[in-house]
C-alpha positions as CSV (number, residue, x, y, z in Angstrom):
1,M,56.5,19.5,-0.9
2,I,59.9,18.7,-2.4
3,E,61.9,21.8,-3.2
4,K,65.1,20.4,-4.6
5,L,65.6,16.8,-5.8
6,A,69.0,15.4,-6.9
7,I,69.7,12.0,-8.3
8,V,73.3,11.2,-7.3
9,A,74.9,8.5,-9.4
10,V,77.9,6.9,-7.6
11,G,80.4,5.0,-9.7
12,G,81.2,1.4,-8.8
13,N,84.8,2.3,-9.1
14,S,84.3,5.0,-6.4
15,L,84.0,2.1,-3.9
16,I,87.4,0.8,-5.0
17,E,89.8,3.7,-4.8
18,N,92.9,1.6,-5.4
19,P,92.5,-1.4,-7.8
20,K,95.4,-3.1,-6.1
21,E,93.6,-3.0,-2.8
22,P,90.0,-4.0,-3.6
23,G,89.2,-5.7,-0.3
24,I,85.9,-5.2,1.6
25,A,87.5,-3.1,4.3
26,R,88.7,-0.7,1.7
27,Q,85.4,-0.6,0.0
28,W,83.8,0.3,3.3
29,E,86.2,3.2,3.8
30,A,85.5,4.5,0.3
31,A,81.7,4.1,0.7
32,R,81.8,6.1,4.0
33,K,83.8,8.9,2.4
34,T,81.3,9.1,-0.5
35,C,78.4,9.0,2.0
36,D,79.9,12.0,3.9
37,H,79.7,14.1,0.8
38,I,76.1,13.0,0.0
39,A,75.1,13.7,3.6
40,N,76.4,17.2,3.2
41,M,74.0,17.6,0.3
42,V,71.1,16.4,2.5
43,T,72.0,18.9,5.3
44,G,72.2,21.5,2.6
45,G,68.5,21.0,1.8
46,W,68.6,18.5,-1.0
47,N,66.3,15.5,-1.3
48,I,68.4,12.7,-2.5
49,V,68.0,9.5,-4.5
50,V,71.3,7.6,-4.8
51,T,72.1,5.3,-7.7
52,H,75.4,3.4,-8.0
53,G,77.5,1.3,-10.3
54,N,78.7,-2.2,-9.7
55,G,81.2,-3.1,-12.4
56,P,84.1,-4.2,-10.3
57,Q,81.9,-6.0,-7.8
58,V,80.1,-7.9,-10.6
59,G,83.5,-9.0,-11.9
60,Y,84.6,-10.4,-8.5
61,I,81.3,-12.4,-8.2
62,M,81.7,-13.7,-11.8
63,R,85.3,-14.7,-11.0
64,R,84.2,-16.5,-7.8
65,G,81.5,-18.3,-9.8
66,E,84.1,-19.5,-12.3
67,I,86.3,-20.9,-9.5
68,A,83.3,-22.5,-7.8
69,A,82.1,-24.1,-11.0
70,K,85.3,-26.2,-11.1
71,E,84.1,-27.7,-7.8
72,G,80.6,-28.5,-9.1
73,I,78.9,-25.5,-7.5
74,H,76.3,-23.9,-9.7
75,D,77.1,-20.7,-11.5
76,V,75.1,-17.5,-10.8
77,P,73.4,-15.8,-13.8
78,L,74.1,-12.2,-14.5
79,D,70.7,-10.8,-13.5
80,L,71.0,-12.4,-10.1
81,I,74.6,-11.0,-9.8
82,V,73.2,-7.5,-10.4
83,A,70.5,-8.0,-7.8
84,D,73.1,-9.4,-5.4
85,T,75.2,-6.2,-5.7
86,Q,72.2,-4.0,-5.4
87,G,71.7,-5.5,-2.0
88,S,75.3,-5.5,-0.8
89,I,76.3,-2.1,-2.1
90,G,72.9,-0.7,-1.0
91,Y,73.6,-2.0,2.5
92,M,77.0,-0.3,2.6
93,L,75.5,3.0,1.4
94,Q,72.5,2.7,3.7
95,Q,74.8,2.2,6.7
96,G,77.3,4.9,5.6
97,L,74.5,7.5,5.0
98,D,72.8,6.6,8.3
99,D,76.0,7.1,10.2
100,A,76.9,10.3,8.4
101,L,73.5,11.9,8.9
102,R,73.4,11.0,12.6
103,R,76.7,12.7,13.0
104,R,75.0,15.8,11.6
105,G,72.1,15.6,13.9
106,M,69.7,14.3,11.3
107,N,67.5,11.2,11.8
108,R,66.6,10.1,8.3
109,T,65.8,6.6,7.3
110,C,67.8,5.2,4.3
111,A,66.3,2.4,2.2
112,T,67.5,0.4,-0.7
113,V,65.0,-0.7,-3.4
114,I,66.0,-3.8,-5.5
115,T,65.1,-2.3,-8.8
116,Q,64.1,-4.0,-12.1
117,V,64.4,-2.0,-15.3
118,R,62.5,-3.0,-18.4
119,V,64.3,-3.3,-21.7
120,D,63.1,-4.3,-25.2
121,A,63.8,-7.8,-26.2
122,D,64.6,-6.7,-29.8
123,D,67.1,-3.9,-28.7
124,P,69.9,-3.8,-31.2
125,A,72.4,-3.9,-28.4
126,F,71.9,-7.6,-28.0
127,K,73.5,-8.1,-31.4
128,N,76.4,-5.8,-30.5
129,P,77.7,-6.2,-26.9
130,T,79.7,-3.2,-25.8
131,K,79.3,-2.8,-22.0
132,P,82.4,-3.8,-20.1
133,V,81.9,-6.1,-17.1
134,G,84.2,-7.6,-14.6
135,G,87.7,-6.6,-13.7
136,F,90.6,-5.3,-15.8
137,M,92.9,-7.9,-17.5
138,T,95.9,-8.0,-19.7
139,E,95.3,-8.7,-23.4
140,A,96.6,-12.2,-23.0
141,E,94.1,-12.9,-20.2
142,A,91.3,-11.4,-22.3
143,R,92.1,-13.6,-25.2
144,K,91.6,-16.6,-23.1
145,F,88.1,-15.5,-22.2
146,E,87.5,-14.7,-25.9
147,A,88.4,-18.3,-26.7
148,D,85.8,-19.4,-24.2
149,G,83.1,-17.5,-26.1
150,W,83.2,-14.1,-24.5
151,Q,83.5,-10.9,-26.3
152,V,86.3,-8.6,-25.1
153,M,87.4,-5.1,-25.6
154,E,90.1,-2.6,-24.5
155,D,88.6,-0.2,-22.1
156,A,89.8,3.4,-22.3
157,G,93.5,2.6,-21.9
158,R,92.9,1.0,-18.5
159,G,93.1,-2.7,-19.6
160,W,90.9,-5.3,-21.2
161,R,87.5,-6.4,-20.1
162,R,84.7,-8.7,-21.1
163,V,81.7,-7.1,-22.7
164,V,78.0,-7.8,-22.7
165,A,74.9,-6.2,-24.3
166,S,73.8,-2.8,-22.9
167,P,70.2,-2.2,-23.9
168,V,68.4,1.1,-23.5
169,P,66.4,1.3,-20.2
170,R,62.7,1.9,-21.0
171,A,60.9,1.8,-17.7
172,I,61.8,1.5,-14.0
173,M,59.4,-1.1,-12.6
174,E,59.6,0.0,-9.0
175,I,59.3,3.7,-9.7
176,N,56.1,4.1,-7.6
177,A,57.8,2.6,-4.6
178,I,60.9,4.8,-5.1
179,Q,58.7,7.9,-5.4
180,A,56.6,7.0,-2.4
181,L,59.6,6.5,-0.2
182,M,61.2,9.7,-1.4
183,L,58.0,11.7,-0.8
184,S,57.9,10.2,2.8
185,G,61.3,11.7,3.5
186,Y,63.5,8.6,3.0
187,V,66.9,8.8,1.5
188,V,66.4,6.2,-1.3
189,I,69.1,4.0,-2.9
190,A,67.8,2.6,-6.2
191,C,68.6,1.4,-9.7
192,G,71.9,-0.1,-8.5
193,G,74.1,-1.2,-11.4
194,G,71.6,0.3,-13.8
195,G,68.9,-2.0,-12.5
196,V,68.3,-5.6,-13.2
197,P,67.4,-5.8,-16.9
198,V,64.1,-7.6,-17.5
199,V,61.9,-8.1,-20.5
200,R,58.1,-8.4,-20.7
201,Q,57.0,-11.9,-21.9
202,P,54.0,-12.4,-24.2
203,D,51.9,-13.5,-21.1
204,G,52.8,-10.3,-19.3
205,S,55.4,-11.8,-16.9
206,L,58.9,-10.4,-16.4
207,R,62.1,-12.3,-17.0
208,G,65.7,-11.3,-16.5
209,V,68.0,-11.1,-19.5
210,Y,71.7,-11.5,-19.9
211,S,72.8,-7.9,-20.2
212,V,73.9,-4.9,-18.1
213,I,72.1,-1.5,-18.3
214,D,74.4,1.5,-18.1
215,K,74.1,3.0,-14.6
216,D,74.4,6.6,-15.8
217,R,71.8,6.1,-18.5
218,C,69.4,4.6,-16.0
219,S,70.1,7.4,-13.6
220,A,69.1,9.9,-16.3
221,L,65.9,8.0,-16.9
222,L,65.2,8.0,-13.1
223,A,65.9,11.8,-13.0
224,Q,63.6,12.5,-15.9
225,T,60.8,10.3,-14.5
226,L,61.0,12.0,-11.0
227,R,61.4,15.4,-12.6
228,A,64.6,16.0,-10.6
229,D,66.3,19.4,-10.3
230,L,69.8,17.9,-10.7
231,L,71.6,14.9,-12.0
232,M,74.9,14.6,-10.2
233,I,77.2,12.0,-11.8
234,S,80.1,11.1,-9.5
235,T,83.2,9.7,-11.2
236,G,87.0,9.5,-10.7
237,V,87.9,13.0,-12.0
238,E,87.0,16.5,-10.9
239,K,86.0,17.6,-14.4
240,V,85.4,16.2,-17.9
241,F,88.3,16.9,-20.4
242,L,88.6,17.2,-24.1
243,N,91.6,15.3,-25.5
244,F,92.0,13.6,-22.1
245,G,95.6,12.5,-21.5
246,K,97.0,14.4,-24.4
247,P,99.3,17.5,-24.3
248,D,96.4,19.7,-25.5
249,Q,93.8,18.3,-23.0
250,R,91.3,21.0,-21.9
251,E,88.9,20.9,-19.0
252,L,85.3,21.7,-19.4
253,D,83.5,23.9,-16.9
254,R,80.1,25.0,-18.2
255,V,78.9,23.2,-21.4
256,T,75.6,23.9,-23.2
257,L,73.6,21.1,-24.5
258,E,74.5,21.9,-28.1
259,E,78.2,22.0,-27.2
260,A,78.0,18.7,-25.4
261,R,76.4,17.1,-28.4
262,D,79.1,18.5,-30.7
263,Y,81.9,17.1,-28.5
264,L,80.1,13.8,-28.4
265,K,80.0,13.6,-32.2
266,Q,83.7,14.5,-32.4
267,G,84.5,11.4,-30.4
268,H,86.1,13.1,-27.4
269,F,84.9,10.6,-24.7
270,G,86.0,7.0,-24.0
271,V,83.4,4.3,-24.5
272,G,84.1,2.6,-21.2
273,S,84.7,5.7,-19.1
274,M,83.4,9.2,-19.8
275,L,81.1,8.6,-22.8
276,P,78.1,7.2,-20.9
277,K,78.3,9.9,-18.3
278,V,78.2,12.7,-20.9
279,E,75.4,10.8,-22.8
280,A,73.4,10.6,-19.6
281,A,73.9,14.3,-18.9
282,I,72.7,15.1,-22.4
283,D,69.7,12.8,-22.1
284,F,68.6,14.5,-18.8
285,V,69.1,18.1,-19.9
286,G,67.8,17.4,-23.4
287,N,64.6,16.1,-22.0
288,G,63.9,19.1,-19.9
289,G,66.3,18.6,-16.9
290,P,67.6,21.9,-15.5
291,R,71.2,20.8,-14.9
292,A,73.7,17.9,-14.8
293,I,77.0,18.0,-13.0
294,I,79.9,15.5,-13.5
295,T,82.6,15.6,-10.8
296,D,84.3,13.4,-8.3
297,P,82.9,12.7,-4.7
298,A,85.4,15.0,-3.0
299,H,84.2,18.0,-5.1
300,M,80.5,17.5,-5.0
301,E,79.8,20.3,-2.6
302,A,82.1,22.8,-4.4
303,A,80.4,21.8,-7.7
304,L,77.0,22.6,-6.3
305,R,78.3,26.0,-5.5
306,G,79.5,26.4,-9.1
307,E,83.2,26.4,-8.2
308,T,84.2,23.2,-10.0
309,G,82.9,20.2,-11.9
310,T,81.6,20.1,-15.4
311,H,78.1,21.6,-15.7
312,V,75.8,20.6,-18.6
313,V,73.0,23.2,-19.0
314,P,70.3,23.8,-21.6
315,S,71.9,26.9,-23.1
């Protein structure tokens, strides 16, 4: 019987610690560091399902596709790019976790599930694209993409990015497989990049749609569905801040659900950065989850001990 289950959401940017050095070798280094921290959770008695972002990686594939298209090579649709990155990042995390667990004397099999997530075809998000995809650009570069028909936006002071629709995840199609593997003792990697967004057709079939599901929101849905004890959201900072980057910035330690909702309404969190993480924490705790923690990979264990991180709790 599972005693403690944690959904650990790893940010896509966690695999690229320095945007100026995004090469594969550096991504492997970052993945192995993150896997060391997750392995410590496993040795500490946690059952783990890992989710991950894929924003920068999607951007690189999109860019390669643009270059290849000039040579007459077919482009890759966005749903296949998400599936591609689920496989490649899942492979890195599988290997990193396997190595880290073996060093700790644990023989646990890690498995990646290529995950489809159902969304509604009439979701309002399709009329208002807001989800950043791809790499960061200057405004001048972004305007060129805008001229080609893309929508662009400035992303939390970090640069400009293209944006696509981000519909609400409604159901995780492979949830039975994820749960079966988890109950059999596997360390599961699932819902990568928020899952491949699909819609149900009138004849009952599934088809991919041009959009990106927010990884943190999907992680909250996964945590709710599996009745997890903890949603751990890994990001680039040790704690969430109010008035981030301003002289009066203030770190948040323990936040009640009511307080978190108030801060959200006050507009404290950036759309492309902390906002979806706080929303995911609110979704999980607001739907009966015991606790959500937001912190960076290096402080995951300390956050579990209550020493750091931002903890969102019912009251």
